[in-house]
C-alpha positions as a Markdown table, in Angstrom:
| # | Residue | x | y | z |
|---|---|---|---|---|
| 1 | Met | 100.9 | -163.7 | -20.7 |
| 2 | Val | 97.1 | -163.8 | -20.9 |
| 3 | Glu | 95.6 | -167.0 | -22.1 |
| 4 | Val | 91.9 | -167.9 | -22.6 |
| 5 | Arg | 90.6 | -171.2 | -24.0 |
| 6 | Val | 87.5 | -171.3 | -26.1 |
| 7 | Thr | 85.3 | -174.3 | -25.4 |
| 8 | Asp | 81.9 | -175.4 | -26.7 |
| 9 | Lys | 80.4 | -174.5 | -23.4 |
| 10 | His | 81.7 | -170.9 | -23.5 |
| 11 | Gly | 81.4 | -169.4 | -26.9 |
| 12 | Phe | 83.8 | -167.0 | -28.6 |
| 13 | Glu | 82.0 | -163.9 | -27.3 |
| 14 | Lys | 82.4 | -165.0 | -23.7 |
| 15 | Ala | 86.0 | -165.8 | -24.2 |
| 16 | Leu | 86.6 | -162.4 | -25.8 |
| 17 | Arg | 85.0 | -160.7 | -22.8 |
| 18 | Ile | 87.2 | -162.7 | -20.4 |
| 19 | Phe | 90.3 | -161.9 | -22.5 |
| 20 | Lys | 89.5 | -158.2 | -22.4 |
| 21 | Lys | 89.0 | -158.2 | -18.6 |
| 22 | Leu | 92.2 | -160.1 | -18.0 |
| 23 | Cys | 94.1 | -157.7 | -20.3 |
| 24 | Gln | 92.7 | -154.8 | -18.3 |
| 25 | Arg | 93.7 | -156.3 | -15.0 |
| 26 | Glu | 97.3 | -156.9 | -16.3 |
| 27 | Gly | 97.5 | -153.3 | -17.4 |
| 28 | Phe | 98.3 | -154.0 | -21.0 |
| 29 | Leu | 95.9 | -151.3 | -22.3 |
| 30 | Val | 97.4 | -148.6 | -20.1 |
| 31 | Glu | 100.9 | -149.6 | -21.2 |
| 32 | Leu | 100.0 | -149.5 | -24.8 |
| 33 | Lys | 98.5 | -146.1 | -24.5 |
| 34 | Glu | 101.7 | -144.8 | -22.8 |
| 35 | Arg | 104.0 | -146.4 | -25.4 |
| 36 | Arg | 102.0 | -145.2 | -28.4 |
| 37 | Phe | 104.3 | -142.3 | -28.8 |
| 38 | Tyr | 107.8 | -141.9 | -27.6 |
| 39 | Ser | 108.3 | -139.9 | -24.5 |
| 40 | Lys | 111.7 | -138.6 | -23.3 |
| 41 | Pro | 113.0 | -140.0 | -20.0 |
| 42 | Ser | 112.6 | -136.6 | -18.4 |
| 43 | Glu | 108.9 | -136.5 | -19.4 |
| 44 | Arg | 108.4 | -140.0 | -17.9 |
| 45 | Lys | 110.1 | -138.9 | -14.6 |
| 46 | Arg | 108.0 | -135.8 | -14.5 |
| 47 | Lys | 104.8 | -137.8 | -15.1 |
| 48 | Lys | 105.8 | -140.4 | -12.5 |
| 49 | Gly | 106.5 | -137.8 | -9.8 |
| 50 | Lys | 103.4 | -135.8 | -10.6 |
| 51 | Gly | 101.1 | -138.7 | -9.9 |
| 52 | Gly | 102.0 | -138.8 | -6.1 |
| 53 | Arg | 101.3 | -135.1 | -5.4 |
| 54 | Ser | 97.9 | -133.4 | -4.9 |
């Protein structure tokens, strides 16, 4: 769970930047993109196996 506290010293804009950076590190954005549409288990396995090969 990502949590950012907004203080008087750091304004909302800075807190938003920190929040976005933390979400990116946690991988939330990638997971959201992957889960946007349903993918069959066979497609997920194929995609997972394809990533390791060159």
